[in-house]
C-alpha positions as a printed NumPy array, in Angstrom:
array([[ 18.688, -26.   ,   6.259],
       [ 18.293, -29.581,   5.003],
       [ 15.061, -30.496,   3.239],
       [ 13.792, -32.822,   5.991],
       [ 14.284, -30.25 ,   8.744],
       [ 12.634, -27.553,   6.653],
       [  9.598, -29.797,   6.088],
       [  9.387, -30.595,   9.789],
       [  9.5  , -26.906,  10.651],
       [  6.791, -26.045,   8.103],
       [  4.61 , -28.899,   9.376],
       [  4.87 , -27.738,  12.97 ],
       [  4.173, -24.12 ,  12.033],
       [  1.057, -25.113,  10.087],
       [ -0.159, -27.39 ,  12.866],
       [  0.194, -24.577,  15.357],
       [ -1.595, -22.149,  13.054],
       [ -4.398, -24.636,  12.426],
       [ -4.945, -25.164,  16.167],
       [ -4.979, -21.411,  16.777],
       [ -7.586, -20.831,  14.089],
       [ -9.685, -23.761,  15.263],
       [ -9.637, -22.521,  18.862],
       [-10.708, -19.039,  17.767],
       [-13.281, -20.018,  15.148],
       [-13.807, -23.712,  14.287],
       [-15.888, -22.795,  11.231],
       [-13.234, -20.546,   9.662],
       [-12.782, -21.37 ,   5.96 ],
       [ -9.025, -20.905,   6.393],
       [ -8.951, -24.25 ,   8.237],
       [ -9.644, -26.169,   5.036],
       [ -6.831, -24.429,   3.159],
       [ -4.354, -24.999,   5.984],
       [ -5.461, -28.606,   6.381],
       [ -4.89 , -29.257,   2.682],
       [ -1.493, -27.586,   2.789],
       [ -0.582, -29.616,   5.862],
       [ -1.659, -32.824,   4.103],
       [  0.588, -31.928,   1.189],
       [  3.566, -31.332,   3.471],
       [  2.944, -34.576,   5.355],
       [  2.799, -36.461,   2.065],
       [  6.084, -34.896,   0.967],
       [  7.639, -35.791,   4.305],
       [  6.449, -39.385,   3.975],
       [  7.755, -39.645,   0.422],
       [ 11.094, -38.239,   1.518],
       [ 11.356, -40.804,   4.32 ],
       [ 10.483, -43.647,   1.964],
       [ 13.11 , -42.452,  -0.49 ],
       [ 15.722, -42.22 ,   2.267],
       [ 14.908, -45.71 ,   3.537],
       [ 15.192, -47.234,   0.092],
       [ 18.724, -45.858,  -0.443]])
């Protein structure tokens, strides 16, 4: 699977997981970890797009 599609899939999976945890327990400490991981993936996705646009 190409890098971009893999990132998109990981982002969607984490978003779904984050919503599930939030709906079950909005004070769960796992939310912070997932949020940070999601931020990292979104940053990678953005960097990848910028790189693709510049080529």
